[in-house]
C-alpha positions as CSV (number, residue, x, y, z in Angstrom):
1,X,6.1,119.5,231.3
2,X,5.8,117.3,228.2
3,X,8.7,117.1,225.7
4,X,8.3,116.8,221.9
5,X,10.7,115.5,219.3
6,X,11.3,118.2,216.7
7,X,12.1,117.7,213.0
8,X,14.9,119.3,211.2
9,X,14.1,123.0,210.8
10,X,15.6,125.5,208.3
11,X,15.5,129.1,209.5
12,X,16.3,132.1,207.4
13,X,17.7,134.9,209.7
14,X,15.5,138.0,209.7
15,X,16.9,141.5,209.8
16,X,15.7,141.9,213.4
17,X,17.6,138.7,214.4
18,X,21.0,139.6,212.8
19,X,24.0,140.3,215.0
20,X,23.3,137.7,217.6
21,X,25.8,134.9,218.4
22,X,24.8,131.6,217.0
23,X,24.8,129.9,220.4
24,X,22.5,132.6,221.9
25,X,20.2,132.3,218.9
26,X,19.9,128.5,219.3
27,X,19.4,128.7,223.1
28,X,16.4,131.0,222.4
29,X,15.1,128.8,219.6
30,X,15.4,125.5,221.5
31,X,13.2,126.2,224.5
32,X,14.4,124.5,227.8
33,X,17.2,122.6,226.1
34,X,20.3,122.5,228.3
35,X,23.1,124.8,227.1
36,X,25.5,121.8,227.1
37,X,23.4,120.1,224.4
38,X,23.3,123.3,222.3
39,X,27.1,123.5,222.3
40,X,27.3,119.7,221.6
41,X,25.2,119.9,218.4
42,X,27.2,122.9,217.2
43,X,30.5,121.1,217.9
44,X,29.4,118.0,216.1
45,X,28.4,120.0,213.0
46,X,24.7,119.2,213.3
47,X,24.0,122.9,213.2
48,X,24.8,124.4,209.8
49,X,24.9,128.0,208.6
50,X,24.6,128.3,204.8
51,X,25.3,124.5,204.7
52,X,28.6,125.0,206.5
53,X,29.8,124.3,210.0
54,X,30.0,127.4,212.3
55,X,31.4,128.2,215.7
56,X,29.2,129.2,218.7
57,X,30.4,132.8,218.6
58,X,29.6,133.2,214.9
59,X,27.5,136.4,214.5
60,X,24.5,135.5,212.4
61,X,23.5,137.8,209.5
62,X,20.3,138.7,207.8
63,X,19.5,136.0,205.1
64,X,21.7,133.3,206.7
65,X,20.1,129.9,206.4
66,X,20.4,127.9,209.6
67,X,19.9,124.2,209.9
68,X,18.5,123.4,213.4
69,X,18.7,119.6,214.0
70,X,16.0,117.5,215.7
71,X,16.3,117.6,219.5
72,X,13.8,116.9,222.3
73,X,12.5,120.2,223.6
74,X,10.0,121.2,226.2
75,X,6.6,121.9,224.9
76,X,5.8,125.5,225.3
77,X,3.2,126.2,228.0
78,X,0.2,128.2,226.7
79,X,0.2,131.9,227.7
80,X,-2.1,132.8,230.6
81,X,-5.4,134.5,229.7
82,X,-5.2,138.2,229.5
83,X,-8.5,138.3,231.3
84,X,-7.0,136.9,234.6
85,X,-7.1,139.5,237.3
86,X,-3.4,139.2,238.0
87,X,-2.6,139.6,234.3
88,X,-5.0,142.5,233.7
89,X,-3.6,144.3,236.7
90,X,-0.2,144.4,235.0
91,X,-1.6,147.2,232.8
92,X,-1.6,149.4,236.0
93,X,2.1,148.8,236.5
94,X,3.2,149.9,233.1
95,X,5.1,153.2,233.6
96,X,6.0,153.8,229.9
97,X,5.6,152.2,226.5
98,X,6.6,153.0,223.0
99,X,7.4,151.0,219.8
100,X,10.8,150.0,221.3
101,X,10.2,148.9,224.9
102,X,8.0,148.7,227.9
103,X,9.0,149.9,231.4
104,X,7.1,148.1,234.2
105,X,7.0,148.7,237.9
106,X,7.1,145.0,238.9
107,X,5.2,144.2,242.1
108,X,6.9,142.2,244.8
109,X,6.1,138.5,244.8
110,X,5.8,138.3,241.0
111,X,8.5,136.3,239.3
112,X,9.9,137.8,236.1
113,X,9.2,134.5,234.2
114,X,7.4,131.2,234.8
115,X,9.1,128.0,235.8
116,X,10.0,126.1,238.9
117,X,6.3,125.4,239.7
118,X,5.1,128.8,238.5
119,X,2.6,128.9,235.7
120,X,3.6,132.3,234.6
121,X,5.7,135.3,235.4
122,X,5.7,139.0,234.3
123,X,7.0,138.3,230.8
124,X,4.3,135.7,230.1
125,X,1.7,138.1,231.4
126,X,2.9,140.9,229.1
127,X,2.9,138.5,226.1
128,X,-0.7,137.7,226.9
129,X,-1.6,141.4,227.1
130,X,0.4,142.3,224.0
131,X,-0.3,139.3,221.6
132,X,0.7,141.5,218.5
133,X,4.2,142.1,219.9
134,X,5.9,138.9,218.9
135,X,9.4,139.6,220.3
136,X,8.9,140.7,223.9
137,X,12.0,139.8,225.9
138,X,13.3,140.8,229.3
139,X,16.3,143.2,229.1
140,X,17.4,142.4,232.6
141,X,15.9,140.7,235.7
142,X,15.1,141.4,239.3
143,X,14.4,139.0,242.2
144,X,10.9,137.8,242.7
145,X,10.6,139.5,246.1
146,X,12.2,142.7,244.8
147,X,9.8,145.3,243.3
148,X,10.5,148.1,240.8
149,X,11.6,149.0,237.4
150,X,11.9,146.2,234.8
151,X,12.7,146.9,231.1
152,X,11.2,144.7,228.3
153,X,12.3,145.0,224.7
154,X,9.8,144.8,221.9
155,X,12.2,144.0,219.1
156,X,15.3,141.9,218.9
157,X,17.3,144.8,217.5
158,X,16.3,146.9,220.5
159,X,17.2,144.0,222.9
160,X,20.7,143.8,221.3
161,X,21.3,147.5,221.7
162,X,20.1,147.6,225.3
163,X,22.3,144.5,226.2
164,X,25.2,146.4,224.7
165,X,24.6,149.3,227.1
166,X,24.4,146.9,230.0
167,X,27.7,145.3,229.0
168,X,29.4,148.7,228.6
169,X,28.0,149.8,232.0
170,X,26.0,152.6,230.2
171,X,22.7,151.7,231.9
172,X,22.3,153.0,235.4
173,X,20.1,151.1,237.9
174,X,19.4,152.5,241.4
175,X,17.7,150.7,244.2
176,X,16.3,151.7,247.6
177,X,16.9,149.4,250.5
178,X,16.0,149.7,254.2
179,X,18.8,148.2,256.2
180,X,19.7,147.5,259.8
181,X,21.8,150.0,261.7
182,X,23.4,153.3,260.8
183,X,25.2,153.1,257.5
184,X,28.6,154.7,257.6
185,X,29.2,157.6,255.2
186,X,32.6,156.4,254.2
187,X,31.2,153.1,252.9
188,X,30.5,154.2,249.3
189,X,31.7,151.2,247.3
190,X,31.6,147.5,248.2
191,X,33.8,145.3,246.1
192,X,33.3,141.7,247.2
193,X,33.4,138.6,244.9
194,X,30.2,136.6,244.9
195,X,29.7,132.8,244.5
196,X,26.5,131.0,243.9
197,X,25.9,127.8,246.0
198,X,23.1,125.3,245.9
199,X,22.1,123.7,249.2
200,X,21.0,120.1,249.6
201,X,17.5,121.3,249.8
202,X,17.9,122.8,246.3
203,X,17.8,126.4,247.7
204,X,20.2,128.7,245.9
205,X,22.2,131.1,248.1
206,X,25.0,133.5,247.3
207,X,28.1,134.1,249.5
208,X,31.1,136.4,249.4
209,X,34.0,134.2,248.4
210,X,37.5,134.7,247.0
211,X,36.6,132.1,244.3
212,X,33.5,134.1,243.3
213,X,32.9,136.5,240.4
214,X,34.0,140.2,240.8
215,X,31.1,142.2,242.1
216,X,30.8,146.0,242.8
217,X,27.9,148.0,244.3
218,X,28.0,151.8,245.0
219,X,26.0,153.0,248.1
220,X,24.9,156.4,249.4
221,X,22.7,157.2,252.4
222,X,19.3,158.4,251.3
223,X,17.7,158.9,254.7
224,X,18.7,158.1,258.2
225,X,16.1,156.7,260.7
226,X,16.4,155.9,264.4
227,X,15.5,152.3,263.5
228,X,17.8,151.9,260.5
229,X,19.1,153.4,257.2
230,X,17.4,153.9,253.8
231,X,20.3,153.6,251.3
232,X,20.5,153.9,247.6
233,X,22.4,151.1,246.0
234,X,23.7,151.1,242.4
235,X,25.1,147.8,241.2
236,X,28.0,148.1,238.8
237,X,27.9,144.4,238.1
238,X,24.8,142.2,237.7
239,X,25.3,139.2,240.0
240,X,22.5,137.2,241.6
241,X,21.3,138.7,244.9
242,X,24.2,141.1,244.7
243,X,22.8,144.1,246.6
244,X,21.3,141.8,249.3
245,X,24.6,140.0,249.9
246,X,26.7,143.1,249.7
247,X,24.5,144.8,252.4
248,X,24.9,141.7,254.6
249,X,28.7,141.8,254.0
250,X,28.7,145.5,255.1
251,X,27.0,144.4,258.4
252,X,23.6,146.0,257.3
253,X,21.2,143.2,256.2
254,X,18.0,144.4,254.3
255,X,14.7,144.4,256.2
256,X,12.6,141.2,255.8
257,X,15.2,139.4,253.7
258,X,14.2,135.7,254.0
259,X,17.7,134.5,252.9
260,X,20.2,137.1,254.3
261,X,18.2,139.0,256.9
262,X,18.4,139.5,260.7
263,X,15.5,138.1,262.8
264,X,15.4,140.9,265.4
265,X,15.5,143.6,262.8
266,X,12.8,141.8,260.8
267,X,10.6,141.6,263.8
268,X,11.0,145.3,264.5
269,X,10.1,146.2,260.9
270,X,7.2,143.8,261.0
271,X,5.9,145.8,264.0
272,X,6.0,148.9,261.8
273,X,3.8,147.0,259.3
274,X,6.5,145.8,256.8
275,X,5.3,142.7,255.1
276,X,8.0,142.1,252.4
277,X,11.6,142.5,251.4
278,X,12.4,146.2,251.5
279,X,14.3,146.4,248.2
280,X,13.0,148.4,245.3
281,X,14.4,149.2,241.9
282,X,13.4,152.9,241.8
283,X,15.4,154.5,239.0
284,X,16.7,153.4,235.6
285,X,18.5,155.6,233.1
286,X,19.9,154.7,229.7
287,X,20.1,155.9,226.1
288,X,17.0,155.3,224.0
289,X,18.1,152.6,221.5
290,X,16.4,154.2,218.6
291,X,16.2,158.0,219.3
292,X,19.6,157.9,221.1
293,X,18.3,160.4,223.6
294,X,19.0,160.0,227.3
295,X,16.0,158.7,229.2
296,X,15.3,158.2,232.9
297,X,12.4,156.4,234.6
298,X,11.3,156.3,238.2
299,X,9.0,153.8,240.0
300,X,7.3,155.0,243.1
301,X,7.4,152.8,246.3
302,X,4.4,150.6,246.8
303,X,1.9,151.3,249.6
304,X,3.5,148.9,252.1
305,X,7.0,150.3,251.8
306,X,5.8,153.9,251.9
307,X,3.6,153.2,255.0
308,X,6.5,151.5,256.8
309,X,8.8,154.5,256.2
310,X,6.1,156.9,257.5
311,X,6.2,155.1,260.9
312,X,10.0,155.4,261.3
313,X,11.7,158.3,263.1
314,X,13.8,160.5,260.8
315,X,17.2,161.6,262.1
């Protein structure tokens, strides 16, 4: 990706942008610039708010004049064509849409955003489909191989309110996972700190470690099968690969998990027709950021997951 040298920019904060921390605002403005550089230019006083120095945690206000210094930033890749089949098909996966947000049932195999060799992800696809919505942003993320509900804000003010609900644990996310073995009823909460590691190959893996970040997931048995258990997992924290690693930690790896799975169980599930990781974000509930009414959305299992379950023996 090419980089371009920016000139000094002066930005007047819009009403929809107010309330953000200065560092988060700059990270969004300076595409692909390392966070360390963002903090460096703030610390050196190169960033000015109303002609004065400001700290990274300063909450910007409507009408603030921000000086953004010249830094080398990655040139934004053009959005994919809305006519591409893969982009056009995203319309079929939209579960709900209003003036505040879009709820999408993300298919497995589609990354939430482009990068690392990917031309585009779900968010770039939605921006191509909705060119008039200038502030489409992911509220949260799910792994590329995981399918299910993803929430996209249409306004910065909505993004801020939804992030607040996430921080306050007022947004409930429920996943369905098909796991090896018979899940024990008494295992309802897994509290195991998680630490990210990068292997020499560059692959990112997560492990349970005392030095990791506190992580909690609630579990309940949804359906027992002779071949395994379908469990509902509700993450109380939002760590990378959290449900996948917590299932492994409990002794019940998820079917067809390429990083944390079990070969014998994966082969058994493949014989039942399973072609992908059996992890699906199926329910999401929260307070509508503008109407303040409680809302809940459900995403049906895709054809492959449903077909696999139909071939298992219920207990």
